[in-house]
N, C-alpha and C positions, 0 to 999 in steps of 0.2 A: 532614154534607153539608147544604148549604142546601136548604130546601124548594123554593126556586125551581128549582134544578136537579133535585132529587129528583122533583118532581111531573111532570117531563117525561122521566124515565128517563135523565138524564145524570149519570154519576159521574166524568167527567174531561173535560178539554179537550185540544186538540192545537194545534200551530202552524197546521196547515191549517184547522182549525175557526176559529181566531181570524182568520186571514187572509181566510177566506171571509166571516165576519161583518162585517169591515171593508169589504171590496170589494163584496160582493153580499148584503146581509142577507136579501133575499127568497129567494135560493137556499139560504142557511143554513136558513131556516124550512122551505122545501120539502124539503130533504134530511134535516135532523135531526129535525124535528117531524112532517113528513108521510111520511117514509120513502121519498121518491122518489129513486131512484138511476139515473143515466144511465150510458151506456157510456163507457169511457175511450177517448180518441183514441190513435192509433198512436204519437204522440210519447211519451206516458206509458209505453206498453209498451216502447218503445225504451229508455227510461231504466231501467226495471226489469230488462230482459234484459241490457243492457250492464253494469249494476251487478253482476249475478250472475257474468258472465264475468270482469270485472275482479277481483272479490272472490276468485274461485277462484285467479286468477293471483297475487294479493298474498299469499295464505296458502301457496301452493305455487309457489315460483319455478322449479321444474323444468318447469312447464307452459309451453308456447310460446304466443305470441299467437294462433296458429292454433288451438291446443287450447282456449283461452279463448273464442275466437269460436265454436268448435264447441259450447260450452256455451250461449252467449248466443242464437245464431240459432234453435235449436229451441224455446227458451222463447218467443221473440218470435213464431215461426210458430204455435205452439199458442194463444197469447193473442190473436192477430189473425186466426185462421182464418176467422171469420165476421164480421169487422169491415168495414164498408162505407167506411171512411175512404179517400178517393182518394189520400192520401199514403202508403198502406201500403208500397208498394215503395220509395219514396224514403227513408222512415225506416229500412227494413231495410238498404238499401244503405250507410247511414252507420255501422252497428254495427261492422263490422270495423276501420275506421279509428279509431273512438272507443276501442275496446278496446286497440288497439295503442298509441295515444298515451298513454292513461291508464297502462298498464303501464310504458311508458318513463319517464314522469315520476314515478310513485309508488313503483316498486320500489326506487329508491335509498334510500328511507327505511327499508328493512328490512321485516320481517314485522309486521303490526299485532298488537296485543294481542287474543287470542282471546276472544270473548264467550261467555257461558254458553249462549246460544241462537243464533239466526241473526244477531242484532244486539244491541248494548248498549242496554238499556232505561234511560231516564232519567225521573225524575219530580221536579217542582218544585212548591212551594207559594208563591204570590204573596200579599203582604199585601192583605187585603180581598177575596180571592177564595176561596170556600169549597170548591172542588173543585181537585184537582191538575191540572197540565198534564203530559201524558205524551208522550214522544217516543222515537225510536230512532236511534242514531248509525250511520253507515256504517262508519267505521274509526277506532279509537283507537290512538294511538301514545304513547310515553312523554311527549312534550312537546306534542302537538297532537291535535286531533280534526279529521278531514277528511270532508267530505260531497261526494259526487259529483253534479254536475249536467251532464247531456248536453244539447247544444243544437246547432242548425245554424248559429247565429251566436253566437260567444263575446262576452259582454258586457264593457264597459269597467269596469263597477262592479256591485256586488251590488244587486239590486232591493230595495225596501222589504220585500216579503214574505219574501225570503231573509234579510234582516237581522234580521227578527223571529224567524225560525226559528233562526238562528245564535245570537241572544241567549238564547233558551231553553236551548240547549245550553251556553252559557257560564255561565248561572246554575247549571246542574246540575253542571258540571265547571269551576270557576273557575280551577283551577291550570294549565290547558292552553290554548294558543292555539286559537282556533276558525277554521277555514279552509274555504272552499268552492272546490272544484276544478271548473272549467268546461271541458268539452272538446267540440269538434266532431270531425268526421272529418279535419280538416286542421290544427287548432291548439288550444292550450289556454292557460288562465291560472289562477292561484291568487289568490284575494282573501281577505284576512284581516280579521276584525272588529276595529275599533278602539274605543277608549273612548267617543269622541263618538257613534259609531253605536250602541254598546251602550246608553248612557244614554237616547238618544232612543227606541230601539226598545223598551226596557223600560218606559218611560212609556206608549208606545202599547199594548203588550200588556196591561199592568195596567189601563189605562183601558178598553180594549175588553172585557176579561173582566168588569170590574165593571159596565159598561153592559149587557152581555149578561145578567148575573145580575139586574139591576134590571128589564130588559125581561121576562124569564121570570117574574118575581114578579107581573107585572100580571094574569096570568090563567092558569088551568089549561086553558083552551080554546085549542087550537092554531089554530083558524080565526079566533078573535078576535085572537090575536097576529099572524096573517098579515095581517089587515086594518090593522095599525098600521105596517107597514114599507113603504118605497118599493120599487118594482119596475120594472125595465127588462129587456125580453127581448133587448136589444142586447148585453148582457154575454156574454162568451165562455162563462160558466158555463151558458148556455142554448143552446149550439151543437148539442146533441143534440136532434133533433126530438121525441123522445118526452118529454124533460124540458120542452121548450117547450110541448108540448100539455098536460102536467099543470099547468104554470104558468098557462095560460089558464083551466083549471078552477078554480084556487085564487084567482088575482088578477083574473081577468076579462078580461085582454088579454095 
């Protein structure tokens, strides 16, 4: 392991870390070096709960959509019980439709390959990056890997951050198509990573990881590193008021 990563207690990277480093380096510093963790919004909990319900139904086709919704909703309710997000009820209301549509579209593919744990763990090593990138797949089939994305608005194309995530999966499992399945409570779409997208995203991922390593090599002092990065509290990463308050302490505004 590089001393740059080791001296800051980092033994691996992830797609979310790389995407955060690219989009909001000050939040990456605040989160990974300062240990500041904000609360998740209800949209994120909606996604996790929906995935649990859909996964149950994909591995057991005897379960009805109502059975799977009955798995998802209690998970969501427990996760958001003390969450002050004003969209809590709106996000919850979308879960039954998302579960139903996902099962309708994905069940015809058959039963996914069962992982050894909750999900298939993948690990890749990029040239010039001294720590591995670790990730977890939602579902793996004989010819494809599928990742679930829940959303209130189904996108016409994959975002750059999702393309980078999909590319990491493709590097790990090159012999299968990599596809992201987006579903709202009304409709869905499947987007497939293509070669042009893969090449571009891999360049971005590798470059970002190398820059992060060089950045961390500049100092063992996290506060000194914080003073080197640009910061804007307007980023959605700082939507949590507690995180924004911590950012003011570190960055001064």
